[in-house]
C-alpha positions as CSV (number, residue, x, y, z in Angstrom):
1,X,-0.1,-0.2,0.2
2,X,1.4,3.3,-1.0
3,X,1.0,6.0,1.4
4,X,2.4,8.8,0.1
5,X,1.5,10.9,-3.5
6,X,4.3,12.9,-5.4
7,X,3.2,16.9,-4.7
8,X,4.5,17.3,-8.5
9,X,3.0,14.5,-10.5
10,X,0.7,12.7,-7.8
11,X,2.3,9.3,-8.4
12,X,1.9,7.2,-5.5
13,X,5.8,6.9,-4.3
14,X,7.3,3.5,-2.6
15,X,8.1,4.0,0.8
16,X,11.8,5.0,1.1
17,X,12.7,5.8,-2.2
18,X,14.3,9.7,-2.4
19,X,12.8,10.5,-5.8
20,X,9.7,9.9,-7.7
21,X,10.0,7.1,-10.1
22,X,8.1,9.2,-12.5
23,X,9.1,12.5,-12.5
24,X,12.3,12.2,-10.6
25,X,11.8,15.1,-8.1
26,X,12.5,14.5,-4.6
27,X,10.0,12.9,-2.4
28,X,8.6,14.5,1.1
29,X,10.9,13.9,3.9
30,X,8.2,12.0,5.8
31,X,8.8,9.2,2.8
32,X,12.3,8.5,4.1
33,X,13.5,6.0,6.9
34,X,15.9,8.9,8.4
35,X,12.7,10.9,9.4
36,X,10.9,7.7,11.0
37,X,14.2,6.6,12.8
38,X,14.5,10.4,14.2
39,X,10.8,10.5,15.2
40,X,11.5,6.9,17.2
41,X,14.4,8.3,18.9
42,X,12.4,11.6,20.2
43,X,9.8,9.4,21.6
44,X,11.9,6.9,23.1
45,X,13.5,10.1,24.8
46,X,10.3,11.2,25.9
47,X,9.2,8.3,27.4
48,X,12.6,7.8,29.1
49,X,11.7,11.2,30.4
50,X,8.6,10.4,31.7
51,X,9.6,7.4,33.2
52,X,12.2,9.1,35.1
53,X,10.1,11.7,36.3
54,X,7.5,9.2,37.4
55,X,10.3,7.3,39.5
56,X,11.6,10.7,41.3
57,X,8.1,11.6,42.0
58,X,7.2,7.9,43.6
59,X,10.4,8.0,45.6
60,X,9.3,11.5,47.1
61,X,5.9,9.9,47.9
62,X,7.2,7.1,49.6
63,X,9.9,9.2,51.8
64,X,6.7,10.6,53.0
65,X,4.8,7.6,53.6
66,X,7.7,5.7,54.9
67,X,7.6,6.8,58.7
68,X,3.4,6.1,58.6
69,X,4.3,2.4,57.5
70,X,6.9,2.2,60.2
71,X,4.5,3.1,63.0
72,X,1.8,0.5,61.4
73,X,4.5,-2.1,61.3
74,X,5.6,-1.5,65.1
75,X,1.8,-1.8,66.2
76,X,1.5,-5.1,64.4
77,X,4.7,-6.3,66.0
């Protein structure tokens, strides 16, 4: 299935080609592998940042709750 069209001749482009096979003009940037690799890298870095933020937020909440947990544990023993 060909998703992208040439902006000059409206030919359906093959994925990953740098030029249109009909008019030989450059294809859009989104039709290249480099674009999607860059988008995957950006997405992975954003996901990593969210994970690190959530980990830090969880650690701060745990520090607040920890004294209460120790008092409950002492009552159970």
